[in-house]
Structure formats: C-alpha cells, structure tokens
TORPA-4810 file (N, C-alpha, C, O; in nm, 3 decimals):
<nodes>
NODE_1_0.086_-0.098_-0.017_0.029_-0.003_0.000_0.105_0.164_-0.044_0.219_0.197_-0.009_X
NODE_2_0.039_0.225_-0.101_0.135_0.310_-0.083_0.096_0.459_-0.010_-0.012_0.511_-0.038_X
NODE_3_0.159_0.502_0.054_0.121_0.641_0.125_0.179_0.771_0.049_0.285_0.791_-0.012_X
NODE_4_0.090_0.837_0.071_0.144_0.979_-0.079_0.244_1.063_0.075_0.237_1.023_0.191_X
NODE_5_0.308_1.153_0.038_0.326_1.229_0.164_0.218_1.322_0.163_0.189_1.343_0.281_X
NODE_6_0.149_1.382_0.093_0.014_1.491_0.099_-0.042_1.449_0.195_-0.066_1.535_0.281_X
NODE_7_-0.089_1.306_0.227_-0.185_1.255_0.308_-0.080_1.251_0.435_-0.143_1.322_0.514_X
NODE_8_0.049_1.210_0.511_0.100_1.207_0.583_0.089_1.323_0.638_0.059_1.334_0.757_X
NODE_9_0.111_1.415_0.567_0.135_1.575_0.567_-0.002_1.614_0.625_0.005_1.663_0.738_X
NODE_10_-0.082_1.605_0.590_-0.234_1.616_0.643_-0.227_1.577_0.719_-0.219_1.672_0.797_X
NODE_11_-0.223_1.456_0.798_-0.277_1.435_0.919_-0.130_1.444_1.007_-0.153_1.411_1.124_X
NODE_12_-0.027_1.469_0.991_-0.008_1.538_1.107_-0.011_1.680_1.125_0.005_1.723_1.239_X
NODE_13_-0.030_1.759_1.029_-0.144_1.871_1.080_-0.264_1.866_1.125_-0.295_1.980_1.159_X
NODE_14_-0.349_1.793_1.143_-0.409_1.798_1.166_-0.457_1.765_1.343_-0.532_1.813_1.428_X
NODE_15_-0.329_1.617_1.321_-0.319_1.610_1.480_-0.235_1.706_1.567_-0.231_1.712_1.690_X
NODE_16_-0.163_1.789_1.468_-0.113_1.914_1.581_-0.207_2.007_1.636_-0.192_2.064_1.744_X
NODE_17_-0.333_2.025_1.537_-0.421_2.111_1.544_-0.507_2.056_1.663_-0.529_2.145_1.745_X
NODE_18_-0.577_1.900_1.705_-0.624_1.881_1.773_-0.544_1.820_1.874_-0.609_1.753_1.954_X
NODE_19_-0.403_1.825_1.897_-0.333_1.830_2.016_-0.341_1.964_2.066_-0.373_1.977_2.185_X
NODE_20_-0.324_2.039_2.014_-0.266_2.167_2.061_-0.375_2.215_2.143_-0.356_2.259_2.256_X
NODE_21_-0.529_2.204_2.066_-0.616_2.216_2.080_-0.636_2.154_2.245_-0.631_2.238_2.335_X
NODE_22_-0.653_2.046_2.273_-0.654_2.002_2.386_-0.522_2.043_2.451_-0.540_2.104_2.557_X
NODE_23_-0.404_2.028_2.418_-0.326_2.092_2.530_-0.375_2.244_2.591_-0.383_2.249_2.713_X
NODE_24_-0.401_2.339_2.533_-0.477_2.484_2.585_-0.563_2.454_2.680_-0.547_2.489_2.797_X
NODE_25_-0.693_2.364_2.624_-0.821_2.324_2.737_-0.734_2.223_2.842_-0.758_2.194_2.959_X
NODE_26_-0.660_2.195_2.783_-0.620_2.124_2.962_-0.524_2.221_3.045_-0.515_2.218_3.167_X
NODE_27_-0.442_2.322_2.948_-0.345_2.405_3.041_-0.446_2.507_3.069_-0.402_2.586_3.153_X
NODE_28_-0.539_2.529_3.038_-0.624_2.637_3.121_-0.615_2.575_3.319_-0.573_2.635_3.418_X
NODE_29_-0.667_2.451_3.306_-0.709_2.406_3.392_-0.592_2.320_3.485_-0.630_2.265_3.588_X
NODE_30_-0.459_2.313_3.447_-0.340_2.245_3.493_-0.216_2.344_3.483_-0.109_2.291_3.512_X
NODE_31_-0.209_2.472_3.449_-0.143_2.573_3.419_-0.136_2.703_3.454_-0.236_2.744_3.514_X
NODE_32_-0.051_2.779_3.435_-0.081_2.930_3.468_-0.109_2.979_3.317_-0.211_3.035_3.277_X
NODE_33_0.010_2.945_3.240_0.003_2.980_3.060_-0.095_2.864_3.049_-0.097_2.776_3.134_X
NODE_34_-0.168_2.865_2.954_-0.243_2.789_2.895_-0.212_2.752_2.738_-0.205_2.649_2.672_X
NODE_35_-0.195_2.926_2.710_-0.149_2.970_2.564_-0.051_2.886_2.499_-0.048_2.812_2.401_X
NODE_36_0.071_2.945_2.636_0.229_2.820_2.615_0.229_2.658_2.629_0.316_2.580_2.590_X
NODE_37_0.092_2.625_2.705_0.104_2.464_2.676_0.012_2.400_2.576_0.019_2.280_2.549_X
NODE_38_-0.078_2.485_2.521_-0.044_2.483_2.354_-0.004_2.466_2.274_0.002_2.359_2.213_X
NODE_39_0.045_2.590_2.242_0.172_2.558_2.152_0.274_2.447_2.204_0.310_2.368_2.116_X
NODE_40_0.318_2.429_2.307_0.423_2.284_2.300_0.377_2.215_2.248_0.422_2.161_2.147_X
NODE_41_0.246_2.187_2.311_0.156_2.075_2.241_0.146_2.067_2.094_0.163_1.965_2.028_X
NODE_42_0.125_2.147_2.065_0.128_2.158_1.933_0.260_2.138_1.804_0.265_2.119_1.682_X
NODE_43_0.353_2.154_1.917_0.508_2.154_1.880_0.567_1.974_1.840_0.631_1.922_1.749_X
NODE_44_0.489_1.918_1.993_0.548_1.860_2.006_0.462_1.771_1.946_0.528_1.667_1.937_X
NODE_45_0.390_1.758_1.916_0.259_1.677_1.816_0.323_1.667_1.688_0.249_1.624_1.599_X
NODE_46_0.418_1.689_1.662_0.446_1.682_1.491_0.519_1.602_1.480_0.561_1.603_1.365_X
NODE_47_0.590_1.480_1.575_0.598_1.347_1.609_0.521_1.291_1.728_0.545_1.289_1.849_X
NODE_48_0.403_1.240_1.640_0.232_1.223_1.721_0.288_1.143_1.843_0.227_1.159_1.949_X
NODE_49_0.419_1.040_1.844_0.441_1.017_2.019_0.447_1.122_2.111_0.382_1.143_2.214_X
NODE_50_0.562_1.203_2.043_0.555_1.319_2.141_0.441_1.418_2.249_0.434_1.458_2.365_X
NODE_51_0.344_1.423_2.085_0.255_1.492_2.148_0.127_1.397_2.216_0.045_1.459_2.284_X
NODE_52_0.110_1.245_2.199_0.050_1.204_2.317_0.124_1.179_2.441_0.061_1.090_2.498_X
NODE_53_0.219_1.210_2.507_0.269_1.154_2.599_0.311_1.272_2.682_0.363_1.261_2.793_X
NODE_54_0.272_1.440_2.591_0.248_1.518_2.654_0.077_1.550_2.720_0.046_1.592_2.831_X
NODE_55_-0.002_1.515_2.616_-0.155_1.542_2.660_-0.143_1.400_2.791_-0.231_1.406_2.877_X
NODE_56_-0.052_1.294_2.803_-0.026_1.198_2.981_0.021_1.320_3.049_-0.044_1.337_3.152_X
NODE_57_0.072_1.372_3.039_0.139_1.439_3.121_0.037_1.553_3.199_0.015_1.557_3.320_X
NODE_58_-0.010_1.626_3.113_-0.073_1.742_3.147_-0.204_1.709_3.192_-0.270_1.794_3.252_X
NODE_59_-0.272_1.542_3.160_-0.403_1.475_3.254_-0.324_1.485_3.405_-0.333_1.567_3.496_X
NODE_60_-0.246_1.370_3.390_-0.195_1.359_3.553_-0.135_1.442_3.579_-0.043_1.376_3.628_X
NODE_61_-0.079_1.620_3.598_-0.088_1.706_3.650_-0.227_1.712_3.702_-0.339_1.691_3.655_X
NODE_62_-0.169_1.757_3.843_-0.243_1.853_3.998_-0.350_1.982_3.885_-0.290_2.040_3.794_X
NODE_63_-0.455_2.001_3.899_-0.480_2.157_3.888_-0.447_2.243_3.953_-0.432_2.215_4.071_X
NODE_64_-0.420_2.385_3.911_-0.345_2.465_3.977_-0.470_2.573_4.084_-0.425_2.654_4.166_X
NODE_65_-0.590_2.559_4.069_-0.698_2.595_4.131_-0.695_2.526_4.302_-0.709_2.576_4.413_X
NODE_66_-0.663_2.352_4.239_-0.755_2.299_4.356_-0.629_2.314_4.457_-0.664_2.241_4.550_X
NODE_67_-0.470_2.382_4.502_-0.462_2.407_4.605_-0.534_2.551_4.678_-0.545_2.552_4.800_X
NODE_68_-0.567_2.633_4.623_-0.651_2.768_4.663_-0.736_2.707_4.693_-0.720_2.686_4.813_X
NODE_69_-0.858_2.641_4.646_-0.985_2.573_4.723_-0.917_2.498_4.815_-1.021_2.432_4.812_X
NODE_70_-0.839_2.436_4.903_-0.850_2.292_4.971_-0.860_2.418_5.079_-0.953_2.422_5.160_X
NODE_71_-0.769_2.509_5.076_-0.689_2.612_5.175_-0.798_2.694_5.209_-0.810_2.704_5.331_X
NODE_72_-0.901_2.770_5.132_-1.023_2.810_5.172_-1.145_2.767_5.206_-1.228_2.821_5.279_X
NODE_73_-1.150_2.651_5.140_-1.266_2.534_5.176_-1.251_2.454_5.302_-1.335_2.368_5.331_X
</nodes>
C-alpha cells in the first residue's frame, strides 16, 4: 500500500491542531500559561508519540486551582 506524502502531511497538521487544542484546554486548568501549553503541545505533536505523551503528562498533573480551593474551603 502506497502512502502519499500529502496524506501524511495532512495527518500531522490535523493531529497537531487537535493536540494543540486539547493541550490548551487542559492547560487552562493545569497551568498558569495555557497558551504556551497549547503551543508546546502543537509543536510536540509533529512527532505524534511526543504529543500523546505530553497530553498524558497534562492529564496527570494536578490542577492549579485545587490548592487554593482546599486552603479556602
């Protein structure tokens, strides 16, 4: 089966957009700089396993606001 470079390139671009968007939304809860988290996620997803590992790291990271909520409540 032949893979065209155009199809591979389109997959990487779509994958980078999806991972970048997910990184941004996770970064809103997990970091203080969600835009940078989204950009890092999009950049790392050029190599798809790195993008997935970055998403796993963000999912497993504690929420930024949970520390202040436990102190106040």
